C-alpha positions, 0 to 999 in steps of 0.5 A: 500500500503506497504512502499516499493511499495510506494517508488518504485512508486514515484521513477518511476514517478520521473524517467519518469518526469526527462526523459521527462525533459532532452530529446534530439534528438536521431539522430538515423537511422533504416534500413530495416534490423532492422525490419527483426531482430525484425521479426526473434526474434518474430518468434524464441520466438513463435517457441520456446514456441510451442516447449517447450509446445508441450506436453500440446498443443498436450493434448489439441487436443487429448482425452484419454479415462477414461480407458487409464488414470486409467491404467497409 
């Protein structure tokens, strides 16, 4: 394990320990619109990924013959 990775691991553990030590009540409120915002974000991510990868996805479902590949 490299020295930088070891320091990072120790720092991360200390940060989590301090975060748990000094916790307070959040007094937060989650309204029904928050879940719709999360749903909209996730659906936009999936749609964007499908749009970005549409050629590779199409290639998975369509087969080209060996003669077509050699002609290109």
